[in-house]
N, CA, C and O atoms as a GROMACS GRO file, in nm:
protein
  432
    1MET      N    1  -0.577   1.573   0.116
    1MET     CA    2  -0.451   1.637   0.147
    1MET      C    3  -0.350   1.596   0.041
    1MET      O    4  -0.333   1.477   0.014
    2GLN      N    5  -0.284   1.691  -0.019
    2GLN     CA    6  -0.179   1.666  -0.117
    2GLN      C    7  -0.046   1.651  -0.043
    2GLN      O    8  -0.014   1.732   0.043
    3VAL      N    9   0.031   1.547  -0.076
    3VAL     CA   10   0.159   1.522  -0.012
    3VAL      C   11   0.268   1.523  -0.117
    3VAL      O   12   0.255   1.458  -0.221
    4GLU      N   13   0.374   1.595  -0.090
    4GLU     CA   14   0.486   1.603  -0.184
    4GLU      C   15   0.586   1.490  -0.159
    4GLU      O   16   0.585   1.428  -0.053
    5THR      N   17   0.670   1.466  -0.257
    5THR     CA   18   0.763   1.354  -0.258
    5THR      C   19   0.849   1.342  -0.133
    5THR      O   20   0.858   1.232  -0.077
    6GLY      N   21   0.912   1.446  -0.088
    6GLY     CA   22   1.009   1.438   0.020
    6GLY      C   23   0.956   1.383   0.150
    6GLY      O   24   1.033   1.334   0.232
    7ALA      N   25   0.826   1.390   0.171
    7ALA     CA   26   0.767   1.344   0.296
    7ALA      C   27   0.723   1.198   0.292
    7ALA      O   28   0.672   1.147   0.391
    8ILE      N   29   0.740   1.129   0.177
    8ILE     CA   30   0.685   0.995   0.157
    8ILE      C   31   0.794   0.888   0.165
    8ILE      O   32   0.896   0.898   0.098
    9GLU      N   33   0.770   0.788   0.248
    9GLU     CA   34   0.856   0.669   0.256
    9GLU      C   35   0.767   0.547   0.237
    9GLU      O   36   0.664   0.534   0.304
   10VAL      N   37   0.804   0.458   0.147
   10VAL     CA   38   0.728   0.336   0.122
   10VAL      C   39   0.784   0.226   0.212
   10VAL      O   40   0.901   0.191   0.202
   11LEU      N   41   0.699   0.171   0.298
   11LEU     CA   42   0.742   0.066   0.390
   11LEU      C   43   0.725  -0.072   0.331
   11LEU      O   44   0.811  -0.159   0.348
   12ASP      N   45   0.614  -0.094   0.260
   12ASP     CA   46   0.588  -0.220   0.192
   12ASP      C   47   0.483  -0.194   0.085
   12ASP      O   48   0.459  -0.079   0.049
   13GLY      N   49   0.418  -0.298   0.035
   13GLY     CA   50   0.324  -0.282  -0.075
   13GLY      C   51   0.191  -0.221  -0.040
   13GLY      O   52   0.112  -0.191  -0.130
   14ASP      N   53   0.163  -0.202   0.089
   14ASP     CA   54   0.036  -0.140   0.127
   14ASP      C   55   0.048  -0.039   0.241
   14ASP      O   56  -0.053   0.003   0.298
   15THR      N   57   0.170   0.001   0.274
   15THR     CA   58   0.190   0.094   0.385
   15THR      C   59   0.297   0.198   0.350
   15THR      O   60   0.404   0.166   0.299
   16LEU      N   61   0.264   0.322   0.380
   16LEU     CA   62   0.356   0.435   0.361
   16LEU      C   63   0.385   0.498   0.497
   16LEU      O   64   0.315   0.473   0.594
   17ARG      N   65   0.488   0.578   0.501
   17ARG     CA   66   0.509   0.667   0.615
   17ARG      C   67   0.519   0.806   0.554
   17ARG      O   68   0.604   0.833   0.469
   18ILE      N   69   0.430   0.894   0.599
   18ILE     CA   70   0.425   1.029   0.545
   18ILE      C   71   0.452   1.125   0.660
   18ILE      O   72   0.375   1.135   0.756
   19ALA      N   73   0.564   1.197   0.647
   19ALA     CA   74   0.607   1.289   0.752
   19ALA      C   75   0.608   1.220   0.888
   19ALA      O   76   0.567   1.277   0.989
   20GLY      N   77   0.655   1.094   0.890
   20GLY     CA   78   0.666   1.018   1.013
   20GLY      C   79   0.542   0.944   1.057
   20GLY      O   80   0.546   0.871   1.155
   21VAL      N   81   0.430   0.963   0.986
   21VAL     CA   82   0.303   0.901   1.024
   21VAL      C   83   0.276   0.778   0.936
   21VAL      O   84   0.272   0.792   0.813
   22PRO      N   85   0.258   0.658   0.995
   22PRO     CA   86   0.226   0.541   0.914
   22PRO      C   87   0.086   0.551   0.853
   22PRO      O   88  -0.010   0.587   0.921
   23VAL      N   89   0.077   0.518   0.725
   23VAL     CA   90  -0.049   0.526   0.651
   23VAL      C   91  -0.072   0.393   0.580
   23VAL      O   92   0.011   0.350   0.500
   24ARG      N   93  -0.183   0.330   0.609
   24ARG     CA   94  -0.222   0.204   0.545
   24ARG      C   95  -0.319   0.235   0.432
   24ARG      O   96  -0.420   0.303   0.454
   25LEU      N   97  -0.288   0.187   0.312
   25LEU     CA   98  -0.377   0.208   0.198
   25LEU      C   99  -0.504   0.127   0.217
   25LEU      O  100  -0.498   0.009   0.253
   26ARG      N  101  -0.615   0.190   0.193
   26ARG     CA  102  -0.745   0.124   0.207
   26ARG      C  103  -0.776   0.041   0.082
   26ARG      O  104  -0.748   0.082  -0.030
   27GLY      N  105  -0.834  -0.077   0.106
   27GLY     CA  106  -0.889  -0.154  -0.005
   27GLY      C  107  -0.800  -0.261  -0.063
   27GLY      O  108  -0.838  -0.326  -0.161
   28LEU      N  109  -0.681  -0.283  -0.007
   28LEU     CA  110  -0.594  -0.385  -0.063
   28LEU      C  111  -0.511  -0.452   0.045
   28LEU      O  112  -0.496  -0.401   0.156
   29ASP      N  113  -0.459  -0.567   0.009
   29ASP     CA  114  -0.362  -0.637   0.091
   29ASP      C  115  -0.251  -0.682  -0.003
   29ASP      O  116  -0.276  -0.745  -0.105
   30ALA      N  117  -0.128  -0.649   0.034
   30ALA     CA  118  -0.011  -0.686  -0.047
   30ALA      C  119   0.068  -0.793   0.028
   30ALA      O  120   0.054  -0.806   0.149
   31PRO      N  121   0.150  -0.869  -0.043
   31PRO     CA  122   0.233  -0.970   0.023
   31PRO      C  123   0.328  -0.904   0.124
   31PRO      O  124   0.363  -0.787   0.111
   32GLU      N  125   0.368  -0.981   0.224
   32GLU     CA  126   0.452  -0.929   0.332
   32GLU      C  127   0.600  -0.947   0.301
   32GLU      O  128   0.640  -1.050   0.247
   33LEU      N  129   0.679  -0.846   0.334
   33LEU     CA  130   0.824  -0.857   0.316
   33LEU      C  131   0.884  -0.963   0.408
   33LEU      O  132   0.983  -1.027   0.374
   34ARG      N  133   0.823  -0.981   0.526
   34ARG     CA  134   0.864  -1.089   0.617
   34ARG      C  135   0.784  -1.213   0.578
   34ARG      O  136   0.694  -1.256   0.649
   35ALA      N  137   0.820  -1.267   0.465
   35ALA     CA  138   0.742  -1.370   0.398
   35ALA      C  139   0.763  -1.510   0.456
   35ALA      O  140   0.863  -1.538   0.522
   36ARG      N  141   0.664  -1.595   0.428
   36ARG     CA  142   0.672  -1.736   0.468
   36ARG      C  143   0.739  -1.821   0.360
   36ARG      O  144   0.777  -1.935   0.386
   37CYS      N  145   0.753  -1.767   0.239
   37CYS     CA  146   0.814  -1.843   0.130
   37CYS      C  147   0.883  -1.744   0.035
   37CYS      O  148   0.859  -1.624   0.040
   38GLU      N  149   0.968  -1.798  -0.052
   38GLU     CA  150   1.042  -1.714  -0.147
   38GLU      C  151   0.950  -1.644  -0.247
   38GLU      O  152   0.976  -1.531  -0.287
   39ARG      N  153   0.843  -1.710  -0.288
   39ARG     CA  154   0.748  -1.650  -0.383
   39ARG      C  155   0.685  -1.524  -0.323
   39ARG      O  156   0.678  -1.420  -0.388
   40GLU      N  157   0.639  -1.535  -0.197
   40GLU     CA  158   0.580  -1.419  -0.132
   40GLU      C  159   0.682  -1.307  -0.115
   40GLU      O  160   0.650  -1.190  -0.136
   41LYS      N  161   0.803  -1.342  -0.079
   41LYS     CA  162   0.908  -1.242  -0.059
   41LYS      C  163   0.935  -1.166  -0.190
   41LYS      O  164   0.949  -1.044  -0.189
   42ALA      N  165   0.944  -1.239  -0.300
   42ALA     CA  166   0.968  -1.175  -0.430
   42ALA      C  167   0.851  -1.085  -0.470
   42ALA      O  168   0.872  -0.974  -0.519
   43LEU      N  169   0.728  -1.132  -0.450
   43LEU     CA  170   0.610  -1.051  -0.481
   43LEU      C  171   0.604  -0.927  -0.392
   43LEU      O  172   0.567  -0.819  -0.438
   44ALA      N  173   0.639  -0.944  -0.266
   44ALA     CA  174   0.637  -0.832  -0.172
   44ALA      C  175   0.735  -0.723  -0.215
   44ALA      O  176   0.704  -0.604  -0.207
   45GLU      N  177   0.850  -0.762  -0.260
   45GLU     CA  178   0.949  -0.662  -0.304
   45GLU      C  179   0.902  -0.593  -0.432
   45GLU      O  180   0.920  -0.472  -0.446
   46ARG      N  181   0.843  -0.668  -0.524
   46ARG     CA  182   0.788  -0.606  -0.644
   46ARG      C  183   0.676  -0.508  -0.610
   46ARG      O  184   0.668  -0.399  -0.668
   47ALA      N  185   0.590  -0.546  -0.515
   47ALA     CA  186   0.481  -0.458  -0.473
   47ALA      C  187   0.535  -0.331  -0.409
   47ALA      O  188   0.486  -0.222  -0.436
   48ARG      N  189   0.636  -0.344  -0.325
   48ARG     CA  190   0.696  -0.227  -0.261
   48ARG      C  191   0.756  -0.133  -0.365
   48ARG      O  192   0.737  -0.012  -0.358
   49GLN      N  193   0.828  -0.190  -0.460
   49GLN     CA  194   0.890  -0.108  -0.565
   49GLN      C  195   0.785  -0.037  -0.650
   49GLN      O  196   0.801   0.080  -0.685
   50ARG      N  197   0.678  -0.108  -0.685
   50ARG     CA  198   0.573  -0.047  -0.768
   50ARG      C  199   0.501   0.063  -0.693
   50ARG      O  200   0.471   0.168  -0.750
   51LEU      N  201   0.473   0.040  -0.565
   51LEU     CA  202   0.409   0.145  -0.486
   51LEU      C  203   0.497   0.268  -0.480
   51LEU      O  204   0.449   0.381  -0.487
   52GLU      N  205   0.625   0.247  -0.466
   52GLU     CA  206   0.719   0.359  -0.465
   52GLU      C  207   0.712   0.437  -0.597
   52GLU      O  208   0.712   0.560  -0.595
   53GLN      N  209   0.705   0.368  -0.709
   53GLN     CA  210   0.692   0.435  -0.839
   53GLN      C  211   0.564   0.518  -0.847
   53GLN      O  212   0.564   0.626  -0.904
   54LEU      N  213   0.457   0.466  -0.789
   54LEU     CA  214   0.328   0.533  -0.797
   54LEU      C  215   0.319   0.656  -0.707
   54LEU      O  216   0.251   0.753  -0.742
   55VAL      N  217   0.386   0.654  -0.594
   55VAL     CA  218   0.368   0.763  -0.497
   55VAL      C  219   0.482   0.862  -0.489
   55VAL      O  220   0.464   0.972  -0.435
   56VAL      N  221   0.599   0.829  -0.542
   56VAL     CA  222   0.712   0.920  -0.530
   56VAL      C  223   0.688   1.057  -0.593
   56VAL      O  224   0.734   1.156  -0.537
   57PRO      N  225   0.618   1.068  -0.706
   57PRO     CA  226   0.593   1.203  -0.757
   57PRO      C  227   0.503   1.287  -0.666
   57PRO      O  228   0.498   1.409  -0.680
   58GLY      N  229   0.434   1.222  -0.575
   58GLY     CA  230   0.340   1.291  -0.486
   58GLY      C  231   0.207   1.219  -0.491
   58GLY      O  232   0.176   1.151  -0.588
   59VAL      N  233   0.129   1.234  -0.386
   59VAL     CA  234   0.000   1.166  -0.378
   59VAL      C  235  -0.104   1.256  -0.314
   59VAL      O  236  -0.073   1.359  -0.253
   60ARG      N  237  -0.228   1.214  -0.329
   60ARG     CA  238  -0.339   1.277  -0.259
   60ARG      C  239  -0.397   1.173  -0.164
   60ARG      O  240  -0.429   1.061  -0.204
   61LEU      N  241  -0.411   1.212  -0.038
   61LEU     CA  242  -0.465   1.123   0.065
   61LEU      C  243  -0.603   1.170   0.106
   61LEU      O  244  -0.625   1.289   0.128
   62ASP      N  245  -0.695   1.078   0.116
   62ASP     CA  246  -0.825   1.104   0.176
   62ASP      C  247  -0.833   1.013   0.298
   62ASP      O  248  -0.855   0.892   0.284
   63ARG      N  249  -0.816   1.070   0.415
   63ARG     CA  250  -0.815   0.992   0.538
   63ARG      C  251  -0.954   0.935   0.567
   63ARG      O  252  -1.055   1.005   0.558
   64ILE      N  253  -0.956   0.807   0.601
   64ILE     CA  254  -1.080   0.736   0.630
   64ILE      C  255  -1.096   0.716   0.780
   64ILE      O  256  -1.207   0.720   0.833
   65GLY      N  257  -0.986   0.695   0.848
   65GLY     CA  258  -0.988   0.667   0.992
   65GLY      C  259  -0.858   0.603   1.032
   65GLY      O  260  -0.751   0.642   0.986
   66ARG      N  261  -0.869   0.502   1.121
   66ARG     CA  262  -0.752   0.428   1.167
   66ARG      C  263  -0.779   0.278   1.150
   66ARG      O  264  -0.892   0.233   1.160
   67ASP      N  265  -0.671   0.204   1.125
   67ASP     CA  266  -0.686   0.059   1.120
   67ASP      C  267  -0.666   0.001   1.259
   67ASP      O  268  -0.644   0.076   1.355
   68ARG      N  269  -0.674  -0.130   1.271
   68ARG     CA  270  -0.666  -0.192   1.403
   68ARG      C  271  -0.529  -0.181   1.468
   68ARG      O  272  -0.514  -0.210   1.587
   69TYR      N  273  -0.427  -0.140   1.391
   69TYR     CA  274  -0.294  -0.120   1.446
   69TYR      C  275  -0.264   0.027   1.476
   69TYR      O  276  -0.152   0.062   1.513
   70GLY      N  277  -0.365   0.112   1.459
   70GLY     CA  278  -0.349   0.255   1.489
   70GLY      C  279  -0.293   0.338   1.375
   70GLY      O  280  -0.274   0.458   1.391
   71ARG      N  281  -0.268   0.275   1.261
   71ARG     CA  282  -0.219   0.351   1.146
   71ARG      C  283  -0.332   0.431   1.084
   71ARG      O  284  -0.449   0.391   1.091
   72THR      N  285  -0.299   0.544   1.024
   72THR     CA  286  -0.397   0.618   0.948
   72THR      C  287  -0.440   0.532   0.829
   72THR      O  288  -0.355   0.480   0.757
   73LEU      N  289  -0.568   0.518   0.808
   73LEU     CA  290  -0.623   0.444   0.695
   73LEU      C  291  -0.667   0.547   0.592
   73LEU      O  292  -0.741   0.640   0.625
   74ALA      N  293  -0.623   0.532   0.467
   74ALA     CA  294  -0.652   0.635   0.368
   74ALA      C  295  -0.670   0.578   0.229
   74ALA      O  296  -0.609   0.476   0.193
   75GLU      N  297  -0.753   0.644   0.151
   75GLU     CA  298  -0.757   0.621   0.007
   75GLU      C  299  -0.646   0.707  -0.050
   75GLU      O  300  -0.633   0.825  -0.015
   76VAL      N  301  -0.566   0.649  -0.138
   76VAL     CA  302  -0.449   0.718  -0.190
   76VAL      C  303  -0.460   0.725  -0.342
   76VAL      O  304  -0.486   0.625  -0.408
   77ARG      N  305  -0.440   0.844  -0.395
   77ARG     CA  306  -0.441   0.865  -0.540
   77ARG      C  307  -0.307   0.920  -0.585
   77ARG      O  308  -0.246   1.003  -0.517
   78ASP      N  309  -0.261   0.872  -0.701
   78ASP     CA  310  -0.134   0.921  -0.754
   78ASP      C  311  -0.154   1.056  -0.821
   78ASP      O  312  -0.265   1.110  -0.823
   79ASP      N  313  -0.046   1.112  -0.875
   79ASP     CA  314  -0.054   1.244  -0.938
   79ASP      C  315  -0.149   1.249  -1.056
   79ASP      O  316  -0.199   1.356  -1.092
   80ALA      N  317  -0.175   1.133  -1.118
   80ALA     CA  318  -0.268   1.127  -1.231
   80ALA      C  319  -0.412   1.110  -1.185
   80ALA      O  320  -0.504   1.107  -1.267
   81GLY      N  321  -0.434   1.099  -1.054
   81GLY     CA  322  -0.568   1.084  -1.000
   81GLY      C  323  -0.616   0.940  -0.988
   81GLY      O  324  -0.731   0.916  -0.951
   82ARG      N  325  -0.528   0.844  -1.021
   82ARG     CA  326  -0.568   0.704  -1.014
   82ARG      C  327  -0.567   0.655  -0.869
   82ARG      O  328  -0.482   0.695  -0.790
   83ASP      N  329  -0.662   0.568  -0.836
   83ASP     CA  330  -0.666   0.503  -0.705
   83ASP      C  331  -0.550   0.403  -0.702
   83ASP      O  332  -0.550   0.305  -0.776
   84VAL      N  333  -0.452   0.428  -0.616
   84VAL     CA  334  -0.331   0.346  -0.610
   84VAL      C  335  -0.364   0.201  -0.575
   84VAL      O  336  -0.302   0.109  -0.630
   85ALA      N  337  -0.460   0.178  -0.487
   85ALA     CA  338  -0.499   0.041  -0.452
   85ALA      C  339  -0.548  -0.033  -0.576
   85ALA      O  340  -0.511  -0.148  -0.597
   86GLN      N  341  -0.631   0.030  -0.657
   86GLN     CA  342  -0.683  -0.034  -0.776
   86GLN      C  343  -0.573  -0.063  -0.878
   86GLN      O  344  -0.577  -0.165  -0.946
   87VAL      N  345  -0.476   0.026  -0.889
   87VAL     CA  346  -0.363   0.002  -0.979
   87VAL      C  347  -0.286  -0.122  -0.933
   87VAL      O  348  -0.255  -0.210  -1.013
   88MET      N  349  -0.255  -0.128  -0.803
   88MET     CA  350  -0.180  -0.241  -0.749
   88MET      C  351  -0.257  -0.373  -0.767
   88MET      O  352  -0.198  -0.474  -0.803
   89ILE      N  353  -0.386  -0.370  -0.742
   89ILE     CA  354  -0.470  -0.490  -0.759
   89ILE      C  355  -0.473  -0.529  -0.906
   89ILE      O  356  -0.456  -0.647  -0.939
   90GLY      N  357  -0.493  -0.433  -0.994
   90GLY     CA  358  -0.500  -0.459  -1.137
   90GLY      C  359  -0.372  -0.517  -1.194
   90GLY      O  360  -0.375  -0.591  -1.293
   91GLU      N  361  -0.258  -0.484  -1.132
   91GLU     CA  362  -0.129  -0.536  -1.178
   91GLU      C  363  -0.091  -0.667  -1.109
   91GLU      O  364   0.018  -0.718  -1.131
   92GLY      N  365  -0.180  -0.720  -1.026
   92GLY     CA  366  -0.155  -0.848  -0.960
   92GLY      C  367  -0.057  -0.841  -0.844
   92GLY      O  368  -0.005  -0.944  -0.801
   93LEU      N  369  -0.030  -0.721  -0.794
   93LEU     CA  370   0.064  -0.703  -0.684
   93LEU      C  371  -0.004  -0.695  -0.548
   93LEU      O  372   0.063  -0.683  -0.446
   94ALA      N  373  -0.134  -0.700  -0.547
   94ALA     CA  374  -0.214  -0.696  -0.424
   94ALA      C  375  -0.350  -0.755  -0.458
   94ALA      O  376  -0.384  -0.778  -0.574
   95VAL      N  377  -0.427  -0.780  -0.353
   95VAL     CA  378  -0.565  -0.826  -0.370
   95VAL      C  379  -0.658  -0.732  -0.295
   95VAL      O  380  -0.617  -0.664  -0.201
   96ALA      N  381  -0.783  -0.729  -0.338
   96ALA     CA  382  -0.882  -0.648  -0.268
   96ALA      C  383  -0.898  -0.701  -0.126
   96ALA      O  384  -0.903  -0.822  -0.105
   97TYR      N  385  -0.907  -0.609  -0.031
   97TYR     CA  386  -0.920  -0.649   0.110
   97TYR      C  387  -0.993  -0.538   0.184
   97TYR      O  388  -0.957  -0.421   0.176
   98ALA      N  389  -1.097  -0.577   0.257
   98ALA     CA  390  -1.181  -0.479   0.327
   98ALA      C  391  -1.138  -0.456   0.471
   98ALA      O  392  -1.204  -0.381   0.544
   99GLY      N  393  -1.029  -0.518   0.515
   99GLY     CA  394  -0.980  -0.496   0.649
   99GLY      C  395  -1.026  -0.597   0.751
   99GLY      O  396  -0.992  -0.585   0.869
  100HIS      N  397  -1.102  -0.696   0.709
  100HIS     CA  398  -1.145  -0.801   0.800
  100HIS      C  399  -1.156  -0.932   0.723
  100HIS      O  400  -1.161  -0.933   0.600
  101GLY      N  401  -1.159  -1.039   0.795
  101GLY     CA  402  -1.166  -1.168   0.731
  101GLY      C  403  -1.029  -1.226   0.701
  101GLY      O  404  -0.926  -1.166   0.732
  102ARG      N  405  -1.031  -1.340   0.643
  102ARG     CA  406  -0.906  -1.412   0.614
  102ARG      C  407  -0.830  -1.346   0.499
  102ARG      O  408  -0.888  -1.313   0.396
  103ARG      N  409  -0.702  -1.329   0.519
  103ARG     CA  410  -0.616  -1.276   0.414
  103ARG      C  411  -0.572  -1.388   0.323
  103ARG      O  412  -0.563  -1.503   0.366
  104PRO      N  413  -0.543  -1.356   0.198
  104PRO     CA  414  -0.502  -1.461   0.103
  104PRO      C  415  -0.362  -1.511   0.136
  104PRO      O  416  -0.281  -1.440   0.196
  105GLY      N  417  -0.336  -1.633   0.095
  105GLY     CA  418  -0.201  -1.688   0.103
  105GLY      C  419  -0.126  -1.657  -0.025
  105GLY      O  420  -0.183  -1.668  -0.134
  106TRP      N  421  -0.002  -1.621  -0.015
  106TRP     CA  422   0.078  -1.587  -0.133
  106TRP      C  423   0.175  -1.698  -0.170
  106TRP      O  424   0.244  -1.688  -0.272
  107CYS      N  425   0.181  -1.803  -0.091
  107CYS     CA  426   0.281  -1.908  -0.113
  107CYS      C  427   0.229  -2.025  -0.195
  107CYS      O  428   0.306  -2.114  -0.231
  108GLY      N  429   0.100  -2.026  -0.227
  108GLY     CA  430   0.039  -2.141  -0.296
  108GLY      C  431   0.058  -2.145  -0.443
  108GLY      O  432   0.010  -2.238  -0.508
   0.00000   0.00000   0.00000
């Protein structure tokens, strides 16, 4: 599904809201804005800003299912066709995450 700019809101480094529907990007975990330390908070804001840069021109969503919080789980590609999760991971703003197991600490 192709999504245009006006319907996209970036909530944090791994979650969007598209036309009111929360969408969790598959394959990554980004630092939380409600951070436990200043380092995580700064990284979380950078991740949110970068995700916004990647998706504001528009994105392509391939819905996978739902995550454990009921959000739509999707692979997301930017207008250039790049996997947004891989871009975020490659830039050090997120880590690979399969949706289970221990999440990394960002404060260390």
